[in-house]
N, C-alpha and C positions, 0 to 999 in steps of 0.2 A: 575324700579321696587322697591315696594317696600316688607320691612321686617318687618313681626308683630310679638309680643310674650311678654310674661308676666315678667315682670324686677323684678330680684331676687337678683341687686346688681348696685346701681348709685355710680359711679364715678367722678371724674371733669370732663374730655372729652368724657368719653365712658359710656355706660349701657351696663351690660349684663341683655341679658334675654333667654326662655327658648321658644320657636313656638314651634308651632302648631306638629310641624310634630318631637318633643322630639330632638329640636339640639339649642346646647348651640352659641349662637351668641353675640359679641360683637359689638355694636352699634356706632355711632357717638353721644356725647348727644346733643341736641335742647333742650333747654328752661328748663324750671320747671320739674323732672320725680320723682316719688316716687314709692318707692318698694311694690312690688305686684299689683301693675297698668300696664292695657296694654300700650306698648310703639310701634310706628310701625316709620319706619325710610326707607326712600326712597330718589328717585332723583326727583328734583323738579326744573324750572324754570320759574321763573315769566315771564308775558306778556311780558317786556319790553325785556327783553332777548330773547324772544323768535321771534320777531319784529326784533331785531339787525340781528340774525343770518339768517331770510330769504331776507332783504337786502343785507347780504353779500353773500349769494346765489347766487342771481340775478346778484351780481356784476361781481362774477366768471365766471358766465355764459355766461354774454357779452364778457368776456374776452376770455372764453376758445374756443365757439361755430364758432365765425369768424375765430380763429386759425386752429380750426380744417376742416373749408371749403379750407382755404390756403393750407393744406397739404393734402388733398383729390385729387388723379390723376382724371383728367381728359381728357387729351390725352394723347395718345406716337407717337412721331416721331421718324422716322430715318431715318439715313444722311451714305448714301454711297459713297464712292468715289475710292480706294475700302477700307479702314479702313472705320468699320461699327460701329454706335456708337447711342443709342438711346436716346433720351430724353423724362422725364416726367413733362405735366405740367398741372398747377392749372387753373381751372375755369377763372383765373383774366391775363392767358397765362404768368403765371413767370416758370420758372425752378424750381421743386423740388429731379428731379432726374437725375443723370447721368449714364449710362453703356457704358461702349466698350464690344460689339459685338464680337470682334477676335483680333488679337494681334497687329495689325496695329492701328486699335480704341482706345488700351489702351495708346500707345503712344502718338496717336493722342489728348486724353485729358488730357495727361502728369498733367502737373501743372494749369490745367488750373480751375479759378474757377466760375462754372456756377450756381450754386444754389441762388437761390435769385434775380437774371438778368429775364429779358425782354425773350421772344422767337427769338425776330429777332436780340438781341444783342449775343444770344447763337450759333445761325446760323451762322452771321459774324465771331464771334471770331473761330470758328469751319473750318470753309474756309478759314480764312488767316492763322492761322496755319497749313492746308493739304498744300496750299501753302509755308509756309516755311519749309516744309518739304519734299519739290517734291513731290506731293501726286496728286496736282492739275492739272493732264493732262489726266484724265479718266471722263467719264461722272461722272456727280453727280445725282444720286436717292434719291428723299425723299418721304417718303412714312408717310402719317397720317393716326390714327385710334382713335375711340373715346375710353372711357377706361370705363368699364360695369357701368352700371347706365346712361353714360352721349350721350346715343344714340340721343338724340336729340341736341346736342351741335352744332354748324355751323360748321361746319369742311371745306364751302368753304371760309368763311371770313380765317381761320387758314391758310389754301393753298395760299391764295393771300396773305396775309403777307410773307408766307416764300418764294414763285413767286418769290415777290416783291425785297424782300433786298438779294436773290442767285442772280439775273439778277443784280442786282444793282452791286452787287461785279463781279460779273464776266463779265460784260461788258468794266470792266475798265483794261481787262489784254488783251493782246493779246495772248493767249491761246486759241484755239476752244475747249470751253468745253459746252457741249448740258446737260442743267438741266431739268430732270423731275420728275415731282411733282405728286402725284396721293392720292386718298384715298379708304382704306380698310375698315375693320371693325374686331371687337374683335377676331370674328371667326376664319378670317387669319393671325392674329397678334398671336394667340395661335400655329395654325398648323405651321406655320413659326418656332415659336421656338422650336414645339416638332422636327423640322427636322434641327437646328442647323442654321436657317437662319434670316435675318434681313427681316422686311416687305417685304421691296422693293425689295430686292432679291428674293425673295416667291415670290413676282407679276409676276417678270419676269420670273422667271423658271415656272411656270404655264402658261403663254402665252405660253412660251417657246415648251413648252411639249406638247400645245394642237393645234403647229402648226407643229408639228412630227419632231421639231429638234432634233440632237441628245447630249441635256444637259443633262449633271446632279448634284443631288445635290454636290457632291462634287467637280464639277469643282467649283459651285458659290463661295465655302468656302475657296477652295485655290487661286483661281487666280483674283476673281472678276468680274464683272458684264461684262466689256468691253472684255476685252481678252477671260474670257469664251464665251463671241457669237461669236467671230470671230473664232476661234478653233472649232465651230460648225457649221462652213461655213454661219453661218448669217450675215446680215448688221445691229449691234448695234442701227443706229440711227432709221430703220425702224419697228424694233423690239421695240422700246423703246418709238416710238412716239404710237403703238398700246397697249402696257400697259396705257403712259395716256390718252388715250382717254379708257379704257376699265370701262364698268360700272357697271359690275356684276364677280367680283375674285370667289365669291361662288359659281356659276356655272361653271368656269371653272376647280375649284377643284374638284366638282363633276362629273363633264365629264372625268377628269383623273384618278380617282377612280372607275369610273366606267369602264373605258378601261384596266386598271390592274386585275382588276376582271375578266374581259374578258377574258386576256392574262393566268392569272392564271389557271383558269376554263379550259381552252384549252389544258396547258400543262398537269392537272391532269387529263382528259379526255386519252389524246395521253398514257399516264404512263398504266393506267388501260388497255388500247385498246394494251400494249405492241408495239406503235411507237415513234419514233423520232419526236418531232412537227416539228424538222428541218427540216426531211425527209421523207413526209407524204407516198412514192411511197416505201413501202415494197417488199424487194425481193421473189420470189414467193417458194412457201414450197417445198420442194422434198414430191413425191406422198409416199403416207403412204404404207408401206408393210405387209400385213396380215398377221396374225401367226397361220389363219387356210387355207393356200393353200398347196394341197398335191400333191405330187409325182406323173409323169404319168406311168400309167399301164404299163409292159412289152409289146414288140411287140407281142407275141407269144397267146395274147389274156388272159394270166389267172390273175385272181385275186393276185396270191400272188405273195408277193415283192421280188423283187432279193436277191439270196443269194447263198451260195454252195450246189451245186451238190449230190445225194448220189454217193460213189466209185462204179465202173462196174468191177466186178471179172472175169475170165478170168476160163471158167473150166478145164484147164488140171491144172492152180495152182492149183484149189482146190484139185484136187484128190492127188498130192505131198505132200501138207501139212496132210493130213489125214494119209498119207503115213506113213511119219512122226513121226504123235501121234501113232499110232499101236504101231512102233518099239521100242518107248519110252516105252509103261504101258507094253509090252509082253518082258520076255527074250529071 
């Protein structure tokens, strides 16, 4: 931005000018300046300097843009043993984030340094640590979902690598542990987090509820998948097989919401009608008593209501009364 004004005073290093809007300005002196002349000063970049700045910007962009891509989430991977952990990987399948989803998960990741490692190494490290901490006795459920904007990501390739590394590790162990690997989407992941579950546990919950099993979210939060299914009188292997083959968890979620809505509407309707939704048979209401009922007329056929009758006076008693009254009046 340039400042222009009338030169009032010239010094060795600066020039005092009066600008057009009436302000006094001390400007750095450049070249020969005379009092009474017009002088202007502003930022000036020679073309050579502009060219250098452009080159530096391009170089900086070439460094920052790839770095930004490496730090952008491409997919989320949850691992449930009962410790629940979520890994965030970039498009190169490098771990850029690790989060424990429950207390056992925090214990599992402990001192592990997984950021920057490839996905296969991170999965194997978690399985190895789970075995060391005596967690690797239950079924392992791994669920993957693409990050927003990465819906076209090849999740089948990621799941194949997960399946390979988990099966290779489990096959070398004597304990029979089943591995279930499944794919969901961002909507299911968000719904799972809203309910305090990992993506894998929420997928199991949706499958179980649509099968009519008495499985609750709190059961999965506190007991883990295997124990919660056993206490719901289900066979974990069969449920997990169906979960692994499920193609549309969004449809299961929709069906469950519709079922819950229908149940709530039925309860609301029962409350309005004064019925107990658990006991549809209401007891018979007692016959209403009308306030306009009349008493039966007396047997003699008269319409007068019953009451006290007029007294009957004996004639002899009447004469005695008159005589007594005369005696009191006459001397």
